[in-house]
PDB file of N, CA, C and O in Angstrom:
ATOM      1  N   UNK A   1      22.153   1.234  87.133  1.00  0.00           N
ATOM      2  CA  UNK A   1      22.739   0.028  86.563  1.00  0.00           C
ATOM      3  C   UNK A   1      23.689   0.420  85.450  1.00  0.00           C
ATOM      4  O   UNK A   1      23.340   1.259  84.620  1.00  0.00           O
ATOM      5  N   UNK A   2      24.874  -0.158  85.406  1.00  0.00           N
ATOM      6  CA  UNK A   2      25.871   0.130  84.381  1.00  0.00           C
ATOM      7  C   UNK A   2      25.470  -0.518  83.064  1.00  0.00           C
ATOM      8  O   UNK A   2      24.806  -1.553  83.029  1.00  0.00           O
ATOM      9  N   UNK A   3      25.899   0.131  81.978  1.00  0.00           N
ATOM     10  CA  UNK A   3      25.634  -0.461  80.660  1.00  0.00           C
ATOM     11  C   UNK A   3      26.400  -1.759  80.521  1.00  0.00           C
ATOM     12  O   UNK A   3      27.524  -1.888  81.007  1.00  0.00           O
ATOM     13  N   UNK A   4      25.789  -2.707  79.863  1.00  0.00           N
ATOM     14  CA  UNK A   4      26.371  -4.036  79.721  1.00  0.00           C
ATOM     15  C   UNK A   4      26.749  -4.251  78.269  1.00  0.00           C
ATOM     16  O   UNK A   4      26.055  -3.776  77.370  1.00  0.00           O
ATOM     17  N   UNK A   5      27.837  -4.957  78.030  1.00  0.00           N
ATOM     18  CA  UNK A   5      28.263  -5.267  76.673  1.00  0.00           C
ATOM     19  C   UNK A   5      27.189  -6.108  75.998  1.00  0.00           C
ATOM     20  O   UNK A   5      26.666  -7.034  76.618  1.00  0.00           O
ATOM     21  N   UNK A   6      26.833  -5.810  74.713  1.00  0.00           N
ATOM     22  CA  UNK A   6      25.726  -6.516  74.058  1.00  0.00           C
ATOM     23  C   UNK A   6      25.953  -8.018  73.878  1.00  0.00           C
ATOM     24  O   UNK A   6      24.988  -8.769  73.736  1.00  0.00           O
ATOM     25  N   UNK A   7      27.218  -8.470  73.883  1.00  0.00           N
ATOM     26  CA  UNK A   7      27.480  -9.898  73.691  1.00  0.00           C
ATOM     27  C   UNK A   7      27.388 -10.698  74.981  1.00  0.00           C
ATOM     28  O   UNK A   7      27.423 -11.928  74.946  1.00  0.00           O
ATOM     29  N   UNK A   8      27.273 -10.026  76.112  1.00  0.00           N
ATOM     30  CA  UNK A   8      27.217 -10.711  77.388  1.00  0.00           C
ATOM     31  C   UNK A   8      25.781 -11.107  77.722  1.00  0.00           C
ATOM     32  O   UNK A   8      24.855 -10.369  77.385  1.00  0.00           O
ATOM     33  N   UNK A   9      25.571 -12.248  78.372  1.00  0.00           N
ATOM     34  CA  UNK A   9      24.216 -12.637  78.769  1.00  0.00           C
ATOM     35  C   UNK A   9      23.668 -11.662  79.800  1.00  0.00           C
ATOM     36  O   UNK A   9      24.440 -11.035  80.525  1.00  0.00           O
ATOM     37  N   UNK A  10      22.339 -11.526  79.875  1.00  0.00           N
ATOM     38  CA  UNK A  10      21.766 -10.575  80.830  1.00  0.00           C
ATOM     39  C   UNK A  10      22.053 -10.982  82.267  1.00  0.00           C
ATOM     40  O   UNK A  10      22.088 -12.166  82.602  1.00  0.00           O
ATOM     41  N   UNK A  11      22.255  -9.990  83.095  1.00  0.00           N
ATOM     42  CA  UNK A  11      22.468 -10.250  84.515  1.00  0.00           C
ATOM     43  C   UNK A  11      21.120 -10.301  85.209  1.00  0.00           C
ATOM     44  O   UNK A  11      20.093  -9.984  84.610  1.00  0.00           O
ATOM     45  N   UNK A  12      21.123 -10.698  86.463  1.00  0.00           N
ATOM     46  CA  UNK A  12      19.875 -10.747  87.228  1.00  0.00           C
ATOM     47  C   UNK A  12      19.260  -9.358  87.320  1.00  0.00           C
ATOM     48  O   UNK A  12      18.039  -9.214  87.259  1.00  0.00           O
ATOM     49  N   UNK A  13      20.104  -8.326  87.468  1.00  0.00           N
ATOM     50  CA  UNK A  13      19.597  -6.957  87.557  1.00  0.00           C
ATOM     51  C   UNK A  13      18.918  -6.536  86.258  1.00  0.00           C
ATOM     52  O   UNK A  13      17.846  -5.931  86.290  1.00  0.00           O
ATOM     53  N   UNK A  14      19.536  -6.852  85.104  1.00  0.00           N
ATOM     54  CA  UNK A  14      18.942  -6.442  83.833  1.00  0.00           C
ATOM     55  C   UNK A  14      17.678  -7.250  83.541  1.00  0.00           C
ATOM     56  O   UNK A  14      16.740  -6.719  82.946  1.00  0.00           O
ATOM     57  N   UNK A  15      17.633  -8.506  83.940  1.00  0.00           N
ATOM     58  CA  UNK A  15      16.426  -9.316  83.725  1.00  0.00           C
ATOM     59  C   UNK A  15      15.288  -8.784  84.585  1.00  0.00           C
ATOM     60  O   UNK A  15      14.144  -8.723  84.135  1.00  0.00           O
ATOM     61  N   UNK A  16      15.596  -8.400  85.816  1.00  0.00           N
ATOM     62  CA  UNK A  16      14.562  -7.847  86.692  1.00  0.00           C
ATOM     63  C   UNK A  16      14.058  -6.525  86.125  1.00  0.00           C
ATOM     64  O   UNK A  16      12.865  -6.234  86.213  1.00  0.00           O
ATOM     65  N   UNK A  17      14.945  -5.724  85.547  1.00  0.00           N
ATOM     66  CA  UNK A  17      14.540  -4.453  84.944  1.00  0.00           C
ATOM     67  C   UNK A  17      13.643  -4.681  83.728  1.00  0.00           C
ATOM     68  O   UNK A  17      12.798  -3.841  83.419  1.00  0.00           O
ATOM     69  N   UNK A  18      13.817  -5.798  83.042  1.00  0.00           N
ATOM     70  CA  UNK A  18      12.978  -6.136  81.885  1.00  0.00           C
ATOM     71  C   UNK A  18      11.617  -6.662  82.309  1.00  0.00           C
ATOM     72  O   UNK A  18      10.751  -6.857  81.456  1.00  0.00           O
ATOM     73  N   UNK A  19      11.401  -6.897  83.591  1.00  0.00           N
ATOM     74  CA  UNK A  19      10.129  -7.407  84.061  1.00  0.00           C
ATOM     75  C   UNK A  19      10.035  -8.923  84.029  1.00  0.00           C
ATOM     76  O   UNK A  19       8.953  -9.478  84.216  1.00  0.00           O
ATOM     77  N   UNK A  20      11.150  -9.600  83.796  1.00  0.00           N
ATOM     78  CA  UNK A  20      11.141 -11.053  83.717  1.00  0.00           C
ATOM     79  C   UNK A  20      11.680 -11.719  84.969  1.00  0.00           C
ATOM     80  O   UNK A  20      11.842 -12.939  84.997  1.00  0.00           O
ATOM     81  N   UNK A  21      11.957 -10.952  85.990  1.00  0.00           N
ATOM     82  CA  UNK A  21      12.501 -11.543  87.197  1.00  0.00           C
ATOM     83  C   UNK A  21      13.922 -12.008  86.962  1.00  0.00           C
ATOM     84  O   UNK A  21      14.410 -11.955  85.833  1.00  0.00           O
ATOM     85  N   UNK A  22      14.594 -12.462  88.007  1.00  0.00           N
ATOM     86  CA  UNK A  22      15.998 -12.832  87.867  1.00  0.00           C
ATOM     87  C   UNK A  22      16.235 -14.055  87.001  1.00  0.00           C
ATOM     88  O   UNK A  22      17.327 -14.205  86.453  1.00  0.00           O
ATOM     89  N   UNK A  23      15.255 -14.934  86.859  1.00  0.00           N
ATOM     90  CA  UNK A  23      15.478 -16.138  86.074  1.00  0.00           C
ATOM     91  C   UNK A  23      14.781 -16.121  84.716  1.00  0.00           C
ATOM     92  O   UNK A  23      14.951 -17.061  83.940  1.00  0.00           O
ATOM     93  N   UNK A  24      14.012 -15.095  84.406  1.00  0.00           N
ATOM     94  CA  UNK A  24      13.399 -14.963  83.104  1.00  0.00           C
ATOM     95  C   UNK A  24      12.257 -15.928  82.814  1.00  0.00           C
ATOM     96  O   UNK A  24      11.878 -16.081  81.653  1.00  0.00           O
ATOM     97  N   UNK A  25      11.707 -16.571  83.806  1.00  0.00           N
ATOM     98  CA  UNK A  25      10.685 -17.589  83.577  1.00  0.00           C
ATOM     99  C   UNK A  25       9.331 -17.000  83.201  1.00  0.00           C
ATOM    100  O   UNK A  25       8.479 -17.719  82.678  1.00  0.00           O
ATOM    101  N   UNK A  26       9.109 -15.713  83.451  1.00  0.00           N
ATOM    102  CA  UNK A  26       7.821 -15.107  83.112  1.00  0.00           C
ATOM    103  C   UNK A  26       7.535 -15.178  81.613  1.00  0.00           C
ATOM    104  O   UNK A  26       6.372 -15.215  81.210  1.00  0.00           O
ATOM    105  N   UNK A  27       8.567 -15.197  80.791  1.00  0.00           N
ATOM    106  CA  UNK A  27       8.393 -15.220  79.339  1.00  0.00           C
ATOM    107  C   UNK A  27       8.256 -16.643  78.798  1.00  0.00           C
ATOM    108  O   UNK A  27       8.232 -16.832  77.581  1.00  0.00           O
ATOM    109  N   UNK A  28       8.168 -17.638  79.663  1.00  0.00           N
ATOM    110  CA  UNK A  28       8.121 -19.040  79.224  1.00  0.00           C
ATOM    111  C   UNK A  28       6.703 -19.581  79.094  1.00  0.00           C
ATOM    112  O   UNK A  28       6.492 -20.793  79.115  1.00  0.00           O
ATOM    113  N   UNK A  29       5.742 -18.690  78.961  1.00  0.00           N
ATOM    114  CA  UNK A  29       4.364 -19.086  78.682  1.00  0.00           C
ATOM    115  C   UNK A  29       3.938 -18.336  77.430  1.00  0.00           C
ATOM    116  O   UNK A  29       4.609 -17.389  77.020  1.00  0.00           O
ATOM    117  N   UNK A  30       2.832 -18.747  76.817  1.00  0.00           N
ATOM    118  CA  UNK A  30       2.360 -18.054  75.617  1.00  0.00           C
ATOM    119  C   UNK A  30       2.103 -16.592  75.904  1.00  0.00           C
ATOM    120  O   UNK A  30       2.551 -15.725  75.153  1.00  0.00           O
ATOM    121  N   UNK A  31       1.382 -16.300  76.987  1.00  0.00           N
ATOM    122  CA  UNK A  31       1.074 -14.911  77.328  1.00  0.00           C
ATOM    123  C   UNK A  31       2.328 -14.143  77.731  1.00  0.00           C
ATOM    124  O   UNK A  31       2.502 -12.987  77.347  1.00  0.00           O
ATOM    125  N   UNK A  32       3.190 -14.781  78.497  1.00  0.00           N
ATOM    126  CA  UNK A  32       4.419 -14.117  78.918  1.00  0.00           C
ATOM    127  C   UNK A  32       5.324 -13.796  77.738  1.00  0.00           C
ATOM    128  O   UNK A  32       5.915 -12.717  77.689  1.00  0.00           O
ATOM    129  N   UNK A  33       5.439 -14.716  76.790  1.00  0.00           N
ATOM    130  CA  UNK A  33       6.260 -14.477  75.602  1.00  0.00           C
ATOM    131  C   UNK A  33       5.680 -13.348  74.766  1.00  0.00           C
ATOM    132  O   UNK A  33       6.423 -12.514  74.248  1.00  0.00           O
ATOM    133  N   UNK A  34       4.362 -13.314  74.631  1.00  0.00           N
ATOM    134  CA  UNK A  34       3.703 -12.255  73.857  1.00  0.00           C
ATOM    135  C   UNK A  34       3.951 -10.901  74.515  1.00  0.00           C
ATOM    136  O   UNK A  34       4.284  -9.928  73.838  1.00  0.00           O
ATOM    137  N   UNK A  35       3.788 -10.840  75.838  1.00  0.00           N
ATOM    138  CA  UNK A  35       4.038  -9.595  76.563  1.00  0.00           C
ATOM    139  C   UNK A  35       5.496  -9.162  76.424  1.00  0.00           C
ATOM    140  O   UNK A  35       5.785  -7.978  76.250  1.00  0.00           O
ATOM    141  N   UNK A  36       6.412 -10.128  76.502  1.00  0.00           N
ATOM    142  CA  UNK A  36       7.829  -9.827  76.390  1.00  0.00           C
ATOM    143  C   UNK A  36       8.145  -9.223  75.031  1.00  0.00           C
ATOM    144  O   UNK A  36       8.881  -8.240  74.951  1.00  0.00           O
ATOM    145  N   UNK A  37       7.604  -9.792  73.964  1.00  0.00           N
ATOM    146  CA  UNK A  37       7.822  -9.255  72.617  1.00  0.00           C
ATOM    147  C   UNK A  37       7.260  -7.845  72.506  1.00  0.00           C
ATOM    148  O   UNK A  37       7.913  -6.962  71.950  1.00  0.00           O
ATOM    149  N   UNK A  38       6.065  -7.626  73.024  1.00  0.00           N
ATOM    150  CA  UNK A  38       5.460  -6.299  72.966  1.00  0.00           C
ATOM    151  C   UNK A  38       6.272  -5.269  73.757  1.00  0.00           C
ATOM    152  O   UNK A  38       6.451  -4.138  73.304  1.00  0.00           O
ATOM    153  N   UNK A  39       6.759  -5.657  74.928  1.00  0.00           N
ATOM    154  CA  UNK A  39       7.548  -4.735  75.746  1.00  0.00           C
ATOM    155  C   UNK A  39       8.867  -4.400  75.067  1.00  0.00           C
ATOM    156  O   UNK A  39       9.297  -3.246  75.061  1.00  0.00           O
ATOM    157  N   UNK A  40       9.506  -5.418  74.493  1.00  0.00           N
ATOM    158  CA  UNK A  40      10.782  -5.161  73.806  1.00  0.00           C
ATOM    159  C   UNK A  40      10.575  -4.267  72.589  1.00  0.00           C
ATOM    160  O   UNK A  40      11.380  -3.371  72.337  1.00  0.00           O
ATOM    161  N   UNK A  41       9.515  -4.500  71.840  1.00  0.00           N
ATOM    162  CA  UNK A  41       9.226  -3.680  70.662  1.00  0.00           C
ATOM    163  C   UNK A  41       8.920  -2.244  71.061  1.00  0.00           C
ATOM    164  O   UNK A  41       9.303  -1.310  70.356  1.00  0.00           O
ATOM    165  N   UNK A  42       8.238  -2.061  72.176  1.00  0.00           N
ATOM    166  CA  UNK A  42       7.904  -0.714  72.631  1.00  0.00           C
ATOM    167  C   UNK A  42       9.143   0.068  73.045  1.00  0.00           C
ATOM    168  O   UNK A  42       9.153   1.296  72.964  1.00  0.00           O
ATOM    169  N   UNK A  43      10.184  -0.624  73.486  1.00  0.00           N
ATOM    170  CA  UNK A  43      11.415   0.044  73.904  1.00  0.00           C
ATOM    171  C   UNK A  43      12.364   0.317  72.747  1.00  0.00           C
ATOM    172  O   UNK A  43      13.335   1.055  72.914  1.00  0.00           O
ATOM    173  N   UNK A  44      12.106  -0.263  71.574  1.00  0.00           N
ATOM    174  CA  UNK A  44      12.993  -0.070  70.427  1.00  0.00           C
ATOM    175  C   UNK A  44      12.770   1.298  69.794  1.00  0.00           C
ATOM    176  O   UNK A  44      11.644   1.793  69.729  1.00  0.00           O
ATOM    177  N   UNK A  45      13.863   1.900  69.330  1.00  0.00           N
ATOM    178  CA  UNK A  45      13.746   3.152  68.598  1.00  0.00           C
ATOM    179  C   UNK A  45      13.294   2.839  67.170  1.00  0.00           C
ATOM    180  O   UNK A  45      13.320   1.687  66.738  1.00  0.00           O
ATOM    181  N   UNK A  46      12.881   3.876  66.452  1.00  0.00           N
ATOM    182  CA  UNK A  46      12.474   3.685  65.060  1.00  0.00           C
ATOM    183  C   UNK A  46      13.627   3.109  64.244  1.00  0.00           C
ATOM    184  O   UNK A  46      13.421   2.228  63.409  1.00  0.00           O
ATOM    185  N   UNK A  47      14.837   3.604  64.484  1.00  0.00           N
ATOM    186  CA  UNK A  47      16.003   3.104  63.743  1.00  0.00           C
ATOM    187  C   UNK A  47      16.230   1.618  64.019  1.00  0.00           C
ATOM    188  O   UNK A  47      16.511   0.853  63.096  1.00  0.00           O
ATOM    189  N   UNK A  48      16.110   1.204  65.282  1.00  0.00           N
ATOM    190  CA  UNK A  48      16.282  -0.209  65.629  1.00  0.00           C
ATOM    191  C   UNK A  48      15.222  -1.070  64.951  1.00  0.00           C
ATOM    192  O   UNK A  48      15.523  -2.162  64.468  1.00  0.00           O
ATOM    193  N   UNK A  49      13.984  -0.583  64.914  1.00  0.00           N
ATOM    194  CA  UNK A  49      12.918  -1.331  64.243  1.00  0.00           C
ATOM    195  C   UNK A  49      13.185  -1.455  62.754  1.00  0.00           C
ATOM    196  O   UNK A  49      12.949  -2.507  62.160  1.00  0.00           O
ATOM    197  N   UNK A  50      13.679  -0.381  62.151  1.00  0.00           N
ATOM    198  CA  UNK A  50      13.986  -0.406  60.722  1.00  0.00           C
ATOM    199  C   UNK A  50      15.124  -1.374  60.428  1.00  0.00           C
ATOM    200  O   UNK A  50      15.052  -2.132  59.460  1.00  0.00           O
ATOM    201  N   UNK A  51      16.172  -1.363  61.245  1.00  0.00           N
ATOM    202  CA  UNK A  51      17.278  -2.309  61.066  1.00  0.00           C
ATOM    203  C   UNK A  51      16.796  -3.751  61.229  1.00  0.00           C
ATOM    204  O   UNK A  51      17.203  -4.637  60.478  1.00  0.00           O
ATOM    205  N   UNK A  52      15.931  -3.978  62.213  1.00  0.00           N
ATOM    206  CA  UNK A  52      15.383  -5.320  62.416  1.00  0.00           C
ATOM    207  C   UNK A  52      14.583  -5.763  61.196  1.00  0.00           C
ATOM    208  O   UNK A  52      14.705  -6.901  60.743  1.00  0.00           O
ATOM    209  N   UNK A  53      13.765  -4.859  60.670  1.00  0.00           N
ATOM    210  CA  UNK A  53      12.945  -5.187  59.506  1.00  0.00           C
ATOM    211  C   UNK A  53      13.804  -5.499  58.292  1.00  0.00           C
ATOM    212  O   UNK A  53      13.500  -6.426  57.541  1.00  0.00           O
ATOM    213  N   UNK A  54      14.875  -4.736  58.090  1.00  0.00           N
ATOM    214  CA  UNK A  54      15.780  -5.014  56.974  1.00  0.00           C
ATOM    215  C   UNK A  54      16.432  -6.385  57.121  1.00  0.00           C
ATOM    216  O   UNK A  54      16.529  -7.132  56.147  1.00  0.00           O
ATOM    217  N   UNK A  55      16.874  -6.718  58.317  1.00  0.00           N
ATOM    218  CA  UNK A  55      17.508  -8.018  58.548  1.00  0.00           C
ATOM    219  C   UNK A  55      16.497  -9.154  58.367  1.00  0.00           C
ATOM    220  O   UNK A  55      16.828 -10.190  57.790  1.00  0.00           O
ATOM    221  N   UNK A  56      15.271  -8.966  58.855  1.00  0.00           N
ATOM    222  CA  UNK A  56      14.233  -9.989  58.697  1.00  0.00           C
ATOM    223  C   UNK A  56      13.900 -10.190  57.218  1.00  0.00           C
ATOM    224  O   UNK A  56      13.650 -11.314  56.784  1.00  0.00           O
ATOM    225  N   UNK A  57      13.896  -9.108  56.450  1.00  0.00           N
ATOM    226  CA  UNK A  57      13.627  -9.205  55.012  1.00  0.00           C
ATOM    227  C   UNK A  57      14.733  -9.984  54.317  1.00  0.00           C
ATOM    228  O   UNK A  57      14.461 -10.855  53.490  1.00  0.00           O
ATOM    229  N   UNK A  58      15.998  -9.668  54.657  1.00  0.00           N
ATOM    230  CA  UNK A  58      17.127 -10.412  54.062  1.00  0.00           C
ATOM    231  C   UNK A  58      17.028 -11.902  54.388  1.00  0.00           C
ATOM    232  O   UNK A  58      17.255 -12.748  53.524  1.00  0.00           O
ATOM    233  N   UNK A  59      16.690 -12.212  55.626  1.00  0.00           N
ATOM    234  CA  UNK A  59      16.571 -13.612  56.038  1.00  0.00           C
ATOM    235  C   UNK A  59      15.445 -14.313  55.289  1.00  0.00           C
ATOM    236  O   UNK A  59      15.608 -15.446  54.836  1.00  0.00           O
ATOM    237  N   UNK A  60      14.301 -13.641  55.160  1.00  0.00           N
ATOM    238  CA  UNK A  60      13.167 -14.235  54.452  1.00  0.00           C
ATOM    239  C   UNK A  60      13.514 -14.490  52.989  1.00  0.00           C
ATOM    240  O   UNK A  60      13.162 -15.536  52.444  1.00  0.00           O
ATOM    241  N   UNK A  61      14.197 -13.548  52.352  1.00  0.00           N
ATOM    242  CA  UNK A  61      14.588 -13.729  50.954  1.00  0.00           C
ATOM    243  C   UNK A  61      15.593 -14.862  50.809  1.00  0.00           C
ATOM    244  O   UNK A  61      15.554 -15.612  49.833  1.00  0.00           O
ATOM    245  N   UNK A  62      16.482 -14.986  51.770  1.00  0.00           N
ATOM    246  CA  UNK A  62      17.461 -16.079  51.730  1.00  0.00           C
ATOM    247  C   UNK A  62      16.765 -17.440  51.865  1.00  0.00           C
ATOM    248  O   UNK A  62      17.091 -18.381  51.142  1.00  0.00           O
ATOM    249  N   UNK A  63      15.814 -17.537  52.786  1.00  0.00           N
ATOM    250  CA  UNK A  63      15.052 -18.782  52.928  1.00  0.00           C
ATOM    251  C   UNK A  63      14.271 -19.083  51.658  1.00  0.00           C
ATOM    252  O   UNK A  63      14.180 -20.235  51.235  1.00  0.00           O
ATOM    253  N   UNK A  64      13.711 -18.049  51.055  1.00  0.00           N
ATOM    254  CA  UNK A  64      12.949 -18.226  49.819  1.00  0.00           C
ATOM    255  C   UNK A  64      13.866 -18.758  48.707  1.00  0.00           C
ATOM    256  O   UNK A  64      13.495 -19.679  47.980  1.00  0.00           O
ATOM    257  N   UNK A  65      15.056 -18.175  48.581  1.00  0.00           N
ATOM    258  CA  UNK A  65      16.006 -18.619  47.561  1.00  0.00           C
ATOM    259  C   UNK A  65      16.455 -20.056  47.803  1.00  0.00           C
ATOM    260  O   UNK A  65      16.590 -20.833  46.858  1.00  0.00           O
ATOM    261  N   UNK A  66      16.686 -20.409  49.059  1.00  0.00           N
ATOM    262  CA  UNK A  66      17.122 -21.765  49.376  1.00  0.00           C
ATOM    263  C   UNK A  66      16.040 -22.773  49.025  1.00  0.00           C
ATOM    264  O   UNK A  66      16.345 -23.874  48.567  1.00  0.00           O
ATOM    265  N   UNK A  67      14.796 -22.414  49.231  1.00  0.00           N
ATOM    266  CA  UNK A  67      13.703 -23.321  48.923  1.00  0.00           C
ATOM    267  C   UNK A  67      13.572 -23.574  47.430  1.00  0.00           C
ATOM    268  O   UNK A  67      13.181 -24.668  47.024  1.00  0.00           O
ATOM    269  N   UNK A  68      13.889 -22.582  46.606  1.00  0.00           N
ATOM    270  CA  UNK A  68      13.788 -22.740  45.163  1.00  0.00           C
ATOM    271  C   UNK A  68      15.015 -23.393  44.569  1.00  0.00           C
ATOM    272  O   UNK A  68      14.913 -24.098  43.565  1.00  0.00           O
ATOM    273  N   UNK A  69      16.196 -23.170  45.176  1.00  0.00           N
ATOM    274  CA  UNK A  69      17.428 -23.734  44.642  1.00  0.00           C
ATOM    275  C   UNK A  69      17.643 -25.169  45.123  1.00  0.00           C
ATOM    276  O   UNK A  69      18.329 -25.945  44.456  1.00  0.00           O
ATOM    277  N   UNK A  70      17.087 -25.518  46.228  1.00  0.00           N
ATOM    278  CA  UNK A  70      17.277 -26.856  46.784  1.00  0.00           C
ATOM    279  C   UNK A  70      18.557 -27.004  47.548  1.00  0.00           C
ATOM    280  O   UNK A  70      18.794 -28.056  48.142  1.00  0.00           O
ATOM    281  N   UNK A  71      19.404 -25.980  47.557  1.00  0.00           N
ATOM    282  CA  UNK A  71      20.655 -26.022  48.297  1.00  0.00           C
ATOM    283  C   UNK A  71      20.939 -24.634  48.847  1.00  0.00           C
ATOM    284  O   UNK A  71      20.480 -23.627  48.309  1.00  0.00           O
ATOM    285  N   UNK A  72      21.701 -24.604  49.926  1.00  0.00           N
ATOM    286  CA  UNK A  72      22.041 -23.323  50.534  1.00  0.00           C
ATOM    287  C   UNK A  72      23.027 -22.588  49.645  1.00  0.00           C
ATOM    288  O   UNK A  72      23.936 -23.182  49.066  1.00  0.00           O
ATOM    289  N   UNK A  73      22.824 -21.278  49.551  1.00  0.00           N
ATOM    290  CA  UNK A  73      23.759 -20.448  48.794  1.00  0.00           C
ATOM    291  C   UNK A  73      24.548 -19.616  49.770  1.00  0.00           C
ATOM    292  O   UNK A  73      24.021 -19.190  50.797  1.00  0.00           O
ATOM    293  N   UNK A  74      25.797 -19.380  49.464  1.00  0.00           N
ATOM    294  CA  UNK A  74      26.604 -18.553  50.355  1.00  0.00           C
ATOM    295  C   UNK A  74      26.249 -17.090  50.146  1.00  0.00           C
ATOM    296  O   UNK A  74      25.909 -16.677  49.037  1.00  0.00           O
ATOM    297  N   UNK A  75      26.329 -16.299  51.232  1.00  0.00           N
ATOM    298  CA  UNK A  75      25.949 -14.872  51.141  1.00  0.00           C
ATOM    299  C   UNK A  75      26.879 -14.060  50.285  1.00  0.00           C
ATOM    300  O   UNK A  75      26.678 -12.856  50.125  1.00  0.00           O
TER     301      UNK A  75
END
C-alpha cells in the first residue's frame, strides 16, 4: 500500500489494514472504540506519544485558563 498524505481521509485499504474494515464501523461501539485506541497507541512511536502528550497538556492548560478567565484567550 502506498503512503497516504496525512490530510487525506483514510481509504478502504488503509481502514482494512487498521482492523476497522472498509467502513470503520467496528470502532463504533464501546469495546470497539477502546480496542481502536489501544491499537493506535501501540503503533505510535515514543516520539509520537511524547508529542501527543505535549499537545494534550497545552490543550488542558488552555481549557483551565479559559475556565478561570471566563473568556477565551488567543494563543
